[in-house]
PDB file of N, CA, C and O in Angstrom, chain B, residues numbered from 101:
ATOM      1  N   MET B 101      11.621   7.384 -49.157  1.00  0.00           N
ATOM      2  CA  MET B 101      12.738   8.170 -48.930  1.00  0.00           C
ATOM      3  C   MET B 101      12.659   9.522 -49.559  1.00  0.00           C
ATOM      4  O   MET B 101      12.441   9.615 -50.767  1.00  0.00           O
ATOM      5  N   LYS B 102      12.826  10.580 -48.801  1.00  0.00           N
ATOM      6  CA  LYS B 102      12.896  12.083 -49.166  1.00  0.00           C
ATOM      7  C   LYS B 102      14.221  12.476 -49.657  1.00  0.00           C
ATOM      8  O   LYS B 102      15.234  12.361 -48.968  1.00  0.00           O
ATOM      9  N   LEU B 103      14.207  12.975 -50.942  1.00  0.00           N
ATOM     10  CA  LEU B 103      15.421  13.536 -51.460  1.00  0.00           C
ATOM     11  C   LEU B 103      15.303  15.046 -51.491  1.00  0.00           C
ATOM     12  O   LEU B 103      14.238  15.576 -51.806  1.00  0.00           O
ATOM     13  N   ILE B 104      16.421  15.776 -51.156  1.00  0.00           N
ATOM     14  CA  ILE B 104      16.511  17.246 -51.276  1.00  0.00           C
ATOM     15  C   ILE B 104      17.512  17.496 -52.306  1.00  0.00           C
ATOM     16  O   ILE B 104      18.585  16.896 -52.361  1.00  0.00           O
ATOM     17  N   ASN B 105      17.054  18.580 -53.284  1.00  0.00           N
ATOM     18  CA  ASN B 105      17.872  19.034 -54.206  1.00  0.00           C
ATOM     19  C   ASN B 105      18.870  20.093 -53.663  1.00  0.00           C
ATOM     20  O   ASN B 105      18.503  21.140 -53.130  1.00  0.00           O
ATOM     21  N   ILE B 106      20.161  19.728 -53.846  1.00  0.00           N
ATOM     22  CA  ILE B 106      21.261  20.613 -53.244  1.00  0.00           C
ATOM     23  C   ILE B 106      21.920  21.497 -54.338  1.00  0.00           C
ATOM     24  O   ILE B 106      22.962  22.118 -54.128  1.00  0.00           O
ATOM     25  N   GLY B 107      21.315  21.516 -55.402  1.00  0.00           N
ATOM     26  CA  GLY B 107      21.826  22.307 -56.529  1.00  0.00           C
ATOM     27  C   GLY B 107      22.312  21.492 -57.710  1.00  0.00           C
ATOM     28  O   GLY B 107      22.853  20.410 -57.484  1.00  0.00           O
ATOM     29  N   PHE B 108      22.153  21.951 -59.026  1.00  0.00           N
ATOM     30  CA  PHE B 108      22.561  21.285 -60.218  1.00  0.00           C
ATOM     31  C   PHE B 108      22.066  19.955 -60.298  1.00  0.00           C
ATOM     32  O   PHE B 108      22.736  19.052 -60.800  1.00  0.00           O
ATOM     33  N   GLY B 109      20.836  19.773 -59.793  1.00  0.00           N
ATOM     34  CA  GLY B 109      20.211  18.327 -59.890  1.00  0.00           C
ATOM     35  C   GLY B 109      20.741  17.354 -58.975  1.00  0.00           C
ATOM     36  O   GLY B 109      20.333  16.193 -59.028  1.00  0.00           O
ATOM     37  N   ASN B 110      21.573  17.696 -58.177  1.00  0.00           N
ATOM     38  CA  ASN B 110      22.103  16.780 -57.264  1.00  0.00           C
ATOM     39  C   ASN B 110      21.188  16.790 -55.957  1.00  0.00           C
ATOM     40  O   ASN B 110      20.750  17.801 -55.408  1.00  0.00           O
ATOM     41  N   MET B 111      20.969  15.364 -55.534  1.00  0.00           N
ATOM     42  CA  MET B 111      20.086  15.216 -54.365  1.00  0.00           C
ATOM     43  C   MET B 111      20.663  14.375 -53.189  1.00  0.00           C
ATOM     44  O   MET B 111      21.427  13.440 -53.428  1.00  0.00           O
ATOM     45  N   VAL B 112      20.313  14.691 -51.971  1.00  0.00           N
ATOM     46  CA  VAL B 112      20.767  14.035 -50.942  1.00  0.00           C
ATOM     47  C   VAL B 112      19.517  13.528 -50.099  1.00  0.00           C
ATOM     48  O   VAL B 112      18.466  14.169 -50.130  1.00  0.00           O
ATOM     49  N   SER B 113      19.648  12.355 -49.337  1.00  0.00           N
ATOM     50  CA  SER B 113      18.653  11.845 -48.557  1.00  0.00           C
ATOM     51  C   SER B 113      18.444  12.632 -47.461  1.00  0.00           C
ATOM     52  O   SER B 113      19.391  12.851 -46.706  1.00  0.00           O
ATOM     53  N   ALA B 114      17.234  13.149 -47.220  1.00  0.00           N
ATOM     54  CA  ALA B 114      16.871  13.995 -45.966  1.00  0.00           C
ATOM     55  C   ALA B 114      16.969  13.148 -44.759  1.00  0.00           C
ATOM     56  O   ALA B 114      17.333  13.720 -43.733  1.00  0.00           O
ATOM     57  N   ASN B 115      16.697  11.830 -44.699  1.00  0.00           N
ATOM     58  CA  ASN B 115      16.776  11.127 -43.599  1.00  0.00           C
ATOM     59  C   ASN B 115      18.228  10.897 -43.100  1.00  0.00           C
ATOM     60  O   ASN B 115      18.403  10.567 -41.927  1.00  0.00           O
ATOM     61  N   ARG B 116      19.131  11.036 -43.830  1.00  0.00           N
ATOM     62  CA  ARG B 116      20.582  10.894 -43.431  1.00  0.00           C
ATOM     63  C   ARG B 116      21.168  12.072 -43.168  1.00  0.00           C
ATOM     64  O   ARG B 116      22.314  12.048 -42.720  1.00  0.00           O
ATOM     65  N   LEU B 117      20.554  13.241 -43.376  1.00  0.00           N
ATOM     66  CA  LEU B 117      21.217  14.712 -43.137  1.00  0.00           C
ATOM     67  C   LEU B 117      21.341  14.828 -41.633  1.00  0.00           C
ATOM     68  O   LEU B 117      20.435  14.445 -40.893  1.00  0.00           O
ATOM     69  N   VAL B 118      22.471  15.361 -41.183  1.00  0.00           N
ATOM     70  CA  VAL B 118      22.694  15.743 -39.901  1.00  0.00           C
ATOM     71  C   VAL B 118      22.702  17.246 -39.675  1.00  0.00           C
ATOM     72  O   VAL B 118      22.038  17.751 -38.769  1.00  0.00           O
ATOM     73  N   ALA B 119      23.478  17.975 -40.526  1.00  0.00           N
ATOM     74  CA  ALA B 119      23.664  19.405 -40.374  1.00  0.00           C
ATOM     75  C   ALA B 119      23.858  19.994 -41.585  1.00  0.00           C
ATOM     76  O   ALA B 119      24.441  19.343 -42.453  1.00  0.00           O
ATOM     77  N   ILE B 120      23.405  21.333 -41.861  1.00  0.00           N
ATOM     78  CA  ILE B 120      23.641  22.121 -42.944  1.00  0.00           C
ATOM     79  C   ILE B 120      24.405  23.355 -42.425  1.00  0.00           C
ATOM     80  O   ILE B 120      23.801  24.099 -41.652  1.00  0.00           O
ATOM     81  N   VAL B 121      25.532  23.614 -42.733  1.00  0.00           N
ATOM     82  CA  VAL B 121      26.239  24.832 -42.170  1.00  0.00           C
ATOM     83  C   VAL B 121      26.970  25.621 -43.123  1.00  0.00           C
ATOM     84  O   VAL B 121      27.273  25.175 -44.230  1.00  0.00           O
ATOM     85  N   SER B 122      27.263  26.778 -42.731  1.00  0.00           N
ATOM     86  CA  SER B 122      28.172  27.702 -43.590  1.00  0.00           C
ATOM     87  C   SER B 122      29.658  27.285 -43.568  1.00  0.00           C
ATOM     88  O   SER B 122      30.125  26.793 -42.541  1.00  0.00           O
ATOM     89  N   PRO B 123      30.386  27.460 -44.626  1.00  0.00           N
ATOM     90  CA  PRO B 123      31.690  27.013 -44.754  1.00  0.00           C
ATOM     91  C   PRO B 123      32.694  27.991 -44.296  1.00  0.00           C
ATOM     92  O   PRO B 123      33.878  27.766 -44.545  1.00  0.00           O
ATOM     93  N   GLU B 124      32.277  29.270 -43.521  1.00  0.00           N
ATOM     94  CA  GLU B 124      33.312  30.133 -43.168  1.00  0.00           C
ATOM     95  C   GLU B 124      34.116  29.918 -41.967  1.00  0.00           C
ATOM     96  O   GLU B 124      35.241  30.409 -41.886  1.00  0.00           O
ATOM     97  N   SER B 125      33.583  29.179 -40.981  1.00  0.00           N
ATOM     98  CA  SER B 125      34.335  29.074 -39.683  1.00  0.00           C
ATOM     99  C   SER B 125      35.460  28.117 -39.881  1.00  0.00           C
ATOM    100  O   SER B 125      35.475  27.236 -40.740  1.00  0.00           O
ATOM    101  N   ALA B 126      36.426  28.370 -38.990  1.00  0.00           N
ATOM    102  CA  ALA B 126      37.614  27.396 -39.064  1.00  0.00           C
ATOM    103  C   ALA B 126      37.329  26.049 -38.639  1.00  0.00           C
ATOM    104  O   ALA B 126      38.018  25.165 -39.149  1.00  0.00           O
ATOM    105  N   PRO B 127      36.360  25.691 -37.723  1.00  0.00           N
ATOM    106  CA  PRO B 127      36.058  24.402 -37.419  1.00  0.00           C
ATOM    107  C   PRO B 127      35.464  23.748 -38.601  1.00  0.00           C
ATOM    108  O   PRO B 127      35.724  22.567 -38.832  1.00  0.00           O
ATOM    109  N   ILE B 128      34.750  24.377 -39.302  1.00  0.00           N
ATOM    110  CA  ILE B 128      34.029  23.766 -40.538  1.00  0.00           C
ATOM    111  C   ILE B 128      35.099  23.450 -41.623  1.00  0.00           C
ATOM    112  O   ILE B 128      35.109  22.403 -42.270  1.00  0.00           O
ATOM    113  N   LYS B 129      35.958  24.415 -41.750  1.00  0.00           N
ATOM    114  CA  LYS B 129      37.181  24.219 -42.688  1.00  0.00           C
ATOM    115  C   LYS B 129      37.934  22.944 -42.248  1.00  0.00           C
ATOM    116  O   LYS B 129      38.290  22.158 -43.126  1.00  0.00           O
ATOM    117  N   ARG B 130      38.183  22.702 -41.047  1.00  0.00           N
ATOM    118  CA  ARG B 130      38.837  21.592 -40.609  1.00  0.00           C
ATOM    119  C   ARG B 130      38.021  20.358 -40.953  1.00  0.00           C
ATOM    120  O   ARG B 130      38.534  19.337 -41.412  1.00  0.00           O
ATOM    121  N   ILE B 131      36.671  20.510 -40.699  1.00  0.00           N
ATOM    122  CA  ILE B 131      35.910  19.210 -41.146  1.00  0.00           C
ATOM    123  C   ILE B 131      36.003  18.792 -42.540  1.00  0.00           C
ATOM    124  O   ILE B 131      36.121  17.622 -42.904  1.00  0.00           O
ATOM    125  N   ILE B 132      35.937  19.931 -43.385  1.00  0.00           N
ATOM    126  CA  ILE B 132      36.025  19.645 -44.864  1.00  0.00           C
ATOM    127  C   ILE B 132      37.557  19.042 -45.093  1.00  0.00           C
ATOM    128  O   ILE B 132      37.667  18.036 -45.792  1.00  0.00           O
ATOM    129  N   GLN B 133      38.498  19.526 -44.628  1.00  0.00           N
ATOM    130  CA  GLN B 133      39.869  19.071 -44.671  1.00  0.00           C
ATOM    131  C   GLN B 133      39.974  17.705 -44.310  1.00  0.00           C
ATOM    132  O   GLN B 133      40.458  16.902 -45.108  1.00  0.00           O
ATOM    133  N   ASP B 134      39.573  17.358 -43.198  1.00  0.00           N
ATOM    134  CA  ASP B 134      39.580  15.932 -42.585  1.00  0.00           C
ATOM    135  C   ASP B 134      38.729  14.942 -43.524  1.00  0.00           C
ATOM    136  O   ASP B 134      39.078  13.772 -43.678  1.00  0.00           O
ATOM    137  N   ALA B 135      37.666  15.452 -44.101  1.00  0.00           N
ATOM    138  CA  ALA B 135      36.924  14.580 -44.931  1.00  0.00           C
ATOM    139  C   ALA B 135      37.575  14.297 -46.178  1.00  0.00           C
ATOM    140  O   ALA B 135      37.510  13.175 -46.680  1.00  0.00           O
ATOM    141  N   LYS B 136      38.281  15.373 -46.777  1.00  0.00           N
ATOM    142  CA  LYS B 136      39.069  15.305 -47.910  1.00  0.00           C
ATOM    143  C   LYS B 136      40.157  14.174 -47.732  1.00  0.00           C
ATOM    144  O   LYS B 136      40.275  13.339 -48.629  1.00  0.00           O
ATOM    145  N   GLU B 137      40.957  14.118 -46.606  1.00  0.00           N
ATOM    146  CA  GLU B 137      41.834  13.219 -46.328  1.00  0.00           C
ATOM    147  C   GLU B 137      41.340  11.833 -46.169  1.00  0.00           C
ATOM    148  O   GLU B 137      41.986  10.877 -46.599  1.00  0.00           O
ATOM    149  N   ARG B 138      40.183  11.705 -45.547  1.00  0.00           N
ATOM    150  CA  ARG B 138      39.605  10.350 -45.364  1.00  0.00           C
ATOM    151  C   ARG B 138      38.848   9.934 -46.743  1.00  0.00           C
ATOM    152  O   ARG B 138      38.341   8.817 -46.847  1.00  0.00           O
ATOM    153  N   GLY B 139      38.804  10.775 -47.674  1.00  0.00           N
ATOM    154  CA  GLY B 139      37.983  10.266 -48.715  1.00  0.00           C
ATOM    155  C   GLY B 139      36.429  10.439 -48.761  1.00  0.00           C
ATOM    156  O   GLY B 139      35.746   9.998 -49.685  1.00  0.00           O
ATOM    157  N   THR B 140      35.971  11.059 -47.780  1.00  0.00           N
ATOM    158  CA  THR B 140      34.438  11.034 -47.577  1.00  0.00           C
ATOM    159  C   THR B 140      33.906  12.529 -48.061  1.00  0.00           C
ATOM    160  O   THR B 140      32.757  12.865 -47.774  1.00  0.00           O
ATOM    161  N   LEU B 141      34.679  13.311 -48.719  1.00  0.00           N
ATOM    162  CA  LEU B 141      34.301  14.549 -49.207  1.00  0.00           C
ATOM    163  C   LEU B 141      33.575  14.477 -50.551  1.00  0.00           C
ATOM    164  O   LEU B 141      34.161  13.900 -51.467  1.00  0.00           O
ATOM    165  N   ILE B 142      32.337  15.010 -50.778  1.00  0.00           N
ATOM    166  CA  ILE B 142      31.677  15.026 -52.024  1.00  0.00           C
ATOM    167  C   ILE B 142      31.558  16.504 -52.462  1.00  0.00           C
ATOM    168  O   ILE B 142      31.027  17.301 -51.689  1.00  0.00           O
ATOM    169  N   ASP B 143      32.027  16.911 -53.664  1.00  0.00           N
ATOM    170  CA  ASP B 143      32.045  18.263 -54.098  1.00  0.00           C
ATOM    171  C   ASP B 143      31.000  18.328 -55.018  1.00  0.00           C
ATOM    172  O   ASP B 143      31.208  17.839 -56.128  1.00  0.00           O
ATOM    173  N   ALA B 144      29.745  18.913 -54.740  1.00  0.00           N
ATOM    174  CA  ALA B 144      28.742  19.082 -55.692  1.00  0.00           C
ATOM    175  C   ALA B 144      28.623  20.525 -56.148  1.00  0.00           C
ATOM    176  O   ALA B 144      27.534  20.995 -56.479  1.00  0.00           O
ATOM    177  N   THR B 145      29.709  21.200 -56.163  1.00  0.00           N
ATOM    178  CA  THR B 145      29.627  22.718 -56.409  1.00  0.00           C
ATOM    179  C   THR B 145      29.674  23.057 -57.942  1.00  0.00           C
ATOM    180  O   THR B 145      29.259  24.144 -58.343  1.00  0.00           O
ATOM    181  N   TYR B 146      30.177  22.124 -58.777  1.00  0.00           N
ATOM    182  CA  TYR B 146      30.469  22.085 -60.198  1.00  0.00           C
ATOM    183  C   TYR B 146      31.471  23.304 -60.271  1.00  0.00           C
ATOM    184  O   TYR B 146      31.311  24.117 -61.182  1.00  0.00           O
ATOM    185  N   GLY B 147      32.443  23.465 -59.409  1.00  0.00           N
ATOM    186  CA  GLY B 147      33.443  24.488 -59.577  1.00  0.00           C
ATOM    187  C   GLY B 147      33.085  25.873 -59.140  1.00  0.00           C
ATOM    188  O   GLY B 147      33.867  26.815 -59.263  1.00  0.00           O
ATOM    189  N   ARG B 148      31.824  25.983 -58.599  1.00  0.00           N
ATOM    190  CA  ARG B 148      31.367  27.323 -58.023  1.00  0.00           C
ATOM    191  C   ARG B 148      31.753  27.453 -56.517  1.00  0.00           C
ATOM    192  O   ARG B 148      32.171  26.506 -55.851  1.00  0.00           O
ATOM    193  N   ARG B 149      31.576  28.679 -56.061  1.00  0.00           N
ATOM    194  CA  ARG B 149      31.895  28.844 -54.597  1.00  0.00           C
ATOM    195  C   ARG B 149      31.089  28.086 -53.537  1.00  0.00           C
ATOM    196  O   ARG B 149      29.864  28.205 -53.501  1.00  0.00           O
ATOM    197  N   THR B 150      31.674  27.404 -52.781  1.00  0.00           N
ATOM    198  CA  THR B 150      31.061  26.670 -51.588  1.00  0.00           C
ATOM    199  C   THR B 150      30.289  27.511 -50.810  1.00  0.00           C
ATOM    200  O   THR B 150      30.873  28.413 -50.208  1.00  0.00           O
ATOM    201  N   ARG B 151      28.849  27.373 -50.680  1.00  0.00           N
ATOM    202  CA  ARG B 151      28.053  28.207 -49.736  1.00  0.00           C
ATOM    203  C   ARG B 151      27.502  27.319 -48.605  1.00  0.00           C
ATOM    204  O   ARG B 151      27.287  27.798 -47.491  1.00  0.00           O
ATOM    205  N   ALA B 152      27.290  26.122 -48.871  1.00  0.00           N
ATOM    206  CA  ALA B 152      26.714  25.258 -47.673  1.00  0.00           C
ATOM    207  C   ALA B 152      27.535  24.137 -47.653  1.00  0.00           C
ATOM    208  O   ALA B 152      28.009  23.721 -48.710  1.00  0.00           O
ATOM    209  N   VAL B 153      27.793  23.528 -46.466  1.00  0.00           N
ATOM    210  CA  VAL B 153      28.478  22.245 -46.157  1.00  0.00           C
ATOM    211  C   VAL B 153      27.400  21.378 -45.408  1.00  0.00           C
ATOM    212  O   VAL B 153      26.870  21.727 -44.353  1.00  0.00           O
ATOM    213  N   ILE B 154      27.139  20.208 -46.079  1.00  0.00           N
ATOM    214  CA  ILE B 154      26.075  19.400 -45.643  1.00  0.00           C
ATOM    215  C   ILE B 154      26.835  18.075 -45.026  1.00  0.00           C
ATOM    216  O   ILE B 154      27.535  17.308 -45.688  1.00  0.00           O
ATOM    217  N   ILE B 155      26.571  17.975 -43.725  1.00  0.00           N
ATOM    218  CA  ILE B 155      27.121  16.759 -43.038  1.00  0.00           C
ATOM    219  C   ILE B 155      26.084  15.699 -42.972  1.00  0.00           C
ATOM    220  O   ILE B 155      24.930  15.947 -42.622  1.00  0.00           O
ATOM    221  N   MET B 156      26.506  14.499 -43.315  1.00  0.00           N
ATOM    222  CA  MET B 156      25.592  13.283 -43.289  1.00  0.00           C
ATOM    223  C   MET B 156      25.878  12.325 -42.186  1.00  0.00           C
ATOM    224  O   MET B 156      27.000  12.379 -41.681  1.00  0.00           O
ATOM    225  N   ASP B 157      25.045  11.482 -41.757  1.00  0.00           N
ATOM    226  CA  ASP B 157      25.116  10.362 -40.736  1.00  0.00           C
ATOM    227  C   ASP B 157      26.184   9.562 -41.178  1.00  0.00           C
ATOM    228  O   ASP B 157      26.795   9.006 -40.265  1.00  0.00           O
ATOM    229  N   SER B 158      26.572   9.352 -42.295  1.00  0.00           N
ATOM    230  CA  SER B 158      27.594   8.296 -42.740  1.00  0.00           C
ATOM    231  C   SER B 158      28.981   9.027 -42.601  1.00  0.00           C
ATOM    232  O   SER B 158      29.955   8.419 -43.045  1.00  0.00           O
ATOM    233  N   GLU B 159      29.162  10.158 -42.082  1.00  0.00           N
ATOM    234  CA  GLU B 159      30.242  10.860 -42.005  1.00  0.00           C
ATOM    235  C   GLU B 159      30.751  11.560 -43.391  1.00  0.00           C
ATOM    236  O   GLU B 159      31.833  12.145 -43.426  1.00  0.00           O
ATOM    237  N   HIS B 160      30.028  11.477 -44.352  1.00  0.00           N
ATOM    238  CA  HIS B 160      30.287  12.056 -45.651  1.00  0.00           C
ATOM    239  C   HIS B 160      30.008  13.566 -45.420  1.00  0.00           C
ATOM    240  O   HIS B 160      29.159  13.963 -44.622  1.00  0.00           O
ATOM    241  N   VAL B 161      30.825  14.417 -46.218  1.00  0.00           N
ATOM    242  CA  VAL B 161      30.604  15.780 -46.131  1.00  0.00           C
ATOM    243  C   VAL B 161      30.499  16.268 -47.480  1.00  0.00           C
ATOM    244  O   VAL B 161      31.375  16.077 -48.324  1.00  0.00           O
ATOM    245  N   ILE B 162      29.318  16.963 -47.708  1.00  0.00           N
ATOM    246  CA  ILE B 162      29.087  17.427 -49.084  1.00  0.00           C
ATOM    247  C   ILE B 162      29.061  18.906 -49.219  1.00  0.00           C
ATOM    248  O   ILE B 162      28.548  19.622 -48.360  1.00  0.00           O
ATOM    249  N   LEU B 163      29.629  19.370 -50.323  1.00  0.00           N
ATOM    250  CA  LEU B 163      29.852  20.909 -50.609  1.00  0.00           C
ATOM    251  C   LEU B 163      28.871  21.125 -51.571  1.00  0.00           C
ATOM    252  O   LEU B 163      28.677  20.335 -52.495  1.00  0.00           O
ATOM    253  N   SER B 164      28.138  22.323 -51.378  1.00  0.00           N
ATOM    254  CA  SER B 164      27.054  22.707 -52.224  1.00  0.00           C
ATOM    255  C   SER B 164      27.237  24.075 -52.511  1.00  0.00           C
ATOM    256  O   SER B 164      27.751  24.818 -51.674  1.00  0.00           O
ATOM    257  N   ALA B 165      26.825  24.525 -53.739  1.00  0.00           N
ATOM    258  CA  ALA B 165      26.943  26.023 -53.985  1.00  0.00           C
ATOM    259  C   ALA B 165      25.585  26.742 -53.888  1.00  0.00           C
ATOM    260  O   ALA B 165      25.331  27.790 -54.484  1.00  0.00           O
ATOM    261  N   VAL B 166      24.727  26.071 -53.072  1.00  0.00           N
ATOM    262  CA  VAL B 166      23.369  26.698 -52.643  1.00  0.00           C
ATOM    263  C   VAL B 166      23.568  27.191 -51.261  1.00  0.00           C
ATOM    264  O   VAL B 166      24.325  26.620 -50.476  1.00  0.00           O
ATOM    265  N   GLN B 167      22.892  28.247 -50.964  1.00  0.00           N
ATOM    266  CA  GLN B 167      22.764  28.767 -49.530  1.00  0.00           C
ATOM    267  C   GLN B 167      22.278  27.725 -48.546  1.00  0.00           C
ATOM    268  O   GLN B 167      21.390  26.919 -48.823  1.00  0.00           O
ATOM    269  N   PRO B 168      22.895  27.783 -47.398  1.00  0.00           N
ATOM    270  CA  PRO B 168      22.258  26.829 -46.452  1.00  0.00           C
ATOM    271  C   PRO B 168      20.770  27.014 -46.109  1.00  0.00           C
ATOM    272  O   PRO B 168      20.017  26.073 -45.862  1.00  0.00           O
ATOM    273  N   GLU B 169      20.418  28.297 -46.115  1.00  0.00           N
ATOM    274  CA  GLU B 169      18.971  28.549 -45.915  1.00  0.00           C
ATOM    275  C   GLU B 169      18.123  28.001 -46.859  1.00  0.00           C
ATOM    276  O   GLU B 169      17.029  27.555 -46.514  1.00  0.00           O
ATOM    277  N   THR B 170      18.570  27.976 -48.246  1.00  0.00           N
ATOM    278  CA  THR B 170      17.855  27.563 -49.338  1.00  0.00           C
ATOM    279  C   THR B 170      17.687  26.049 -49.174  1.00  0.00           C
ATOM    280  O   THR B 170      16.567  25.573 -49.363  1.00  0.00           O
ATOM    281  N   VAL B 171      18.716  25.253 -48.837  1.00  0.00           N
ATOM    282  CA  VAL B 171      18.793  23.909 -48.630  1.00  0.00           C
ATOM    283  C   VAL B 171      17.760  23.523 -47.489  1.00  0.00           C
ATOM    284  O   VAL B 171      17.110  22.482 -47.588  1.00  0.00           O
ATOM    285  N   ALA B 172      17.611  24.416 -46.352  1.00  0.00           N
ATOM    286  CA  ALA B 172      16.789  24.199 -45.259  1.00  0.00           C
ATOM    287  C   ALA B 172      15.340  24.299 -45.539  1.00  0.00           C
ATOM    288  O   ALA B 172      14.476  23.557 -45.072  1.00  0.00           O
ATOM    289  N   ASN B 173      15.140  25.410 -46.446  1.00  0.00           N
ATOM    290  CA  ASN B 173      13.820  25.626 -46.966  1.00  0.00           C
ATOM    291  C   ASN B 173      13.349  24.490 -47.808  1.00  0.00           C
ATOM    292  O   ASN B 173      12.206  24.059 -47.654  1.00  0.00           O
ATOM    293  N   ARG B 174      14.194  23.958 -48.727  1.00  0.00           N
ATOM    294  CA  ARG B 174      13.639  22.800 -49.418  1.00  0.00           C
ATOM    295  C   ARG B 174      13.329  21.623 -48.636  1.00  0.00           C
ATOM    296  O   ARG B 174      12.386  20.900 -48.958  1.00  0.00           O
ATOM    297  N   LEU B 175      14.173  21.342 -47.471  1.00  0.00           N
ATOM    298  CA  LEU B 175      13.896  20.342 -46.548  1.00  0.00           C
ATOM    299  C   LEU B 175      12.477  20.559 -45.995  1.00  0.00           C
ATOM    300  O   LEU B 175      11.621  19.679 -46.086  1.00  0.00           O
ATOM    301  N   ASN B 176      12.244  21.768 -45.412  1.00  0.00           N
ATOM    302  CA  ASN B 176      11.021  22.083 -44.900  1.00  0.00           C
ATOM    303  C   ASN B 176       9.869  21.942 -45.818  1.00  0.00           C
ATOM    304  O   ASN B 176       8.841  21.408 -45.402  1.00  0.00           O
ATOM    305  N   ASP B 177       9.954  22.359 -46.981  1.00  0.00           N
ATOM    306  CA  ASP B 177       9.038  22.252 -48.042  1.00  0.00           C
ATOM    307  C   ASP B 177       8.557  20.970 -48.201  1.00  0.00           C
ATOM    308  O   ASP B 177       7.359  20.736 -48.362  1.00  0.00           O
ATOM    309  N   LYS B 178       9.658  19.890 -48.155  1.00  0.00           N
ATOM    310  CA  LYS B 178       9.336  18.432 -48.583  1.00  0.00           C
ATOM    311  C   LYS B 178       8.521  17.942 -47.261  1.00  0.00           C
ATOM    312  O   LYS B 178       7.588  17.153 -47.411  1.00  0.00           O
ATOM    313  N   ASP B 179       8.851  18.381 -46.057  1.00  0.00           N
ATOM    314  CA  ASP B 179       8.295  18.071 -44.924  1.00  0.00           C
ATOM    315  C   ASP B 179       6.654  18.369 -44.852  1.00  0.00           C
ATOM    316  O   ASP B 179       5.831  17.576 -44.393  1.00  0.00           O
ATOM    317  N   ASP B 180       6.359  19.684 -45.406  1.00  0.00           N
ATOM    318  CA  ASP B 180       5.132  20.281 -45.471  1.00  0.00           C
ATOM    319  C   ASP B 180       4.363  19.282 -46.506  1.00  0.00           C
ATOM    320  O   ASP B 180       3.272  18.787 -46.226  1.00  0.00           O
ATOM    321  N   ASP B 181       5.018  19.050 -47.677  1.00  0.00           N
ATOM    322  CA  ASP B 181       4.325  18.118 -48.726  1.00  0.00           C
ATOM    323  C   ASP B 181       3.942  16.841 -48.105  1.00  0.00           C
ATOM    324  O   ASP B 181       2.855  16.321 -48.356  1.00  0.00           O
ATOM    325  N   LEU B 182       4.818  16.310 -47.285  1.00  0.00           N
ATOM    326  CA  LEU B 182       4.512  14.909 -46.745  1.00  0.00           C
ATOM    327  C   LEU B 182       3.359  15.082 -45.794  1.00  0.00           C
ATOM    328  O   LEU B 182       2.434  14.276 -45.887  1.00  0.00           O
ATOM    329  N   GLU B 183       3.307  15.928 -44.993  1.00  0.00           N
ATOM    330  CA  GLU B 183       2.235  16.133 -44.015  1.00  0.00           C
ATOM    331  C   GLU B 183       0.812  16.384 -44.824  1.00  0.00           C
ATOM    332  O   GLU B 183      -0.199  15.798 -44.436  1.00  0.00           O
ATOM    333  N   ASP B 184       0.778  17.126 -45.770  1.00  0.00           N
ATOM    334  CA  ASP B 184      -0.328  17.200 -46.629  1.00  0.00           C
ATOM    335  C   ASP B 184      -0.802  16.086 -47.249  1.00  0.00           C
ATOM    336  O   ASP B 184      -2.004  15.938 -47.471  1.00  0.00           O
ATOM    337  N   GLU B 185       0.174  15.145 -47.602  1.00  0.00           N
ATOM    338  CA  GLU B 185      -0.119  13.800 -48.290  1.00  0.00           C
ATOM    339  C   GLU B 185      -0.781  12.975 -47.081  1.00  0.00           C
ATOM    340  O   GLU B 185      -1.870  12.418 -47.222  1.00  0.00           O
ATOM    341  N   GLU B 186      -0.183  12.942 -46.102  1.00  0.00           N
ATOM    342  CA  GLU B 186      -0.540  12.189 -45.026  1.00  0.00           C
ATOM    343  C   GLU B 186      -2.041  12.502 -44.670  1.00  0.00           C
ATOM    344  O   GLU B 186      -2.894  11.636 -44.476  1.00  0.00           O
ATOM    345  N   LEU B 187      -2.239  13.828 -44.613  1.00  0.00           N
ATOM    346  CA  LEU B 187      -3.609  14.427 -44.277  1.00  0.00           C
ATOM    347  C   LEU B 187      -4.664  13.830 -45.297  1.00  0.00           C
ATOM    348  O   LEU B 187      -5.712  13.265 -44.985  1.00  0.00           O
ATOM    349  N   ASP B 188      -4.183  14.064 -46.592  1.00  0.00           N
ATOM    350  CA  ASP B 188      -5.197  13.639 -47.553  1.00  0.00           C
ATOM    351  C   ASP B 188      -5.503  12.024 -47.438  1.00  0.00           C
ATOM    352  O   ASP B 188      -6.616  11.553 -47.671  1.00  0.00           O
ATOM    353  N   GLU B 189      -4.501  11.341 -47.096  1.00  0.00           N
ATOM    354  CA  GLU B 189      -4.747   9.878 -47.050  1.00  0.00           C
ATOM    355  C   GLU B 189      -5.616   9.502 -45.856  1.00  0.00           C
ATOM    356  O   GLU B 189      -6.336   8.505 -45.902  1.00  0.00           O
ATOM    357  N   ASP B 190      -5.555  10.252 -44.846  1.00  0.00           N
ATOM    358  CA  ASP B 190      -6.375  10.119 -43.547  1.00  0.00           C
ATOM    359  C   ASP B 190      -7.891  10.351 -44.017  1.00  0.00           C
ATOM    360  O   ASP B 190      -8.814   9.639 -43.623  1.00  0.00           O
ATOM    361  N   ASP B 191      -8.045  11.438 -44.913  1.00  0.00           N
ATOM    362  CA  ASP B 191      -9.450  11.782 -45.368  1.00  0.00           C
ATOM    363  C   ASP B 191     -10.193  10.757 -46.092  1.00  0.00           C
ATOM    364  O   ASP B 191     -11.424  10.777 -46.126  1.00  0.00           O
ATOM    365  N   GLU B 192      -9.351   9.675 -46.793  1.00  0.00           N
ATOM    366  CA  GLU B 192      -9.914   8.803 -47.638  1.00  0.00           C
ATOM    367  C   GLU B 192     -10.553   7.569 -46.891  1.00  0.00           C
ATOM    368  O   GLU B 192     -11.110   6.679 -47.533  1.00  0.00           O
TER     369      GLU B 192
END
């Protein structure tokens, strides 16, 4: 299971991630409000400004204070690390 740091030591499962979006648009604000009403909103901002909204396959919505690009780069870095590990195992 791959975990991605979304800020302040909080981690989410990369395998369950559906989307990483910016919170500015009206549709995303509605998604956040709906999740809050359903009880599936997770606020991982520690009181800071929400910069990324992470949508999971379990319909949970996670708020993060880290930029969406940063989260995506961390996801890509994990993918690169796994590919390197797989290549190393093939050499053995």
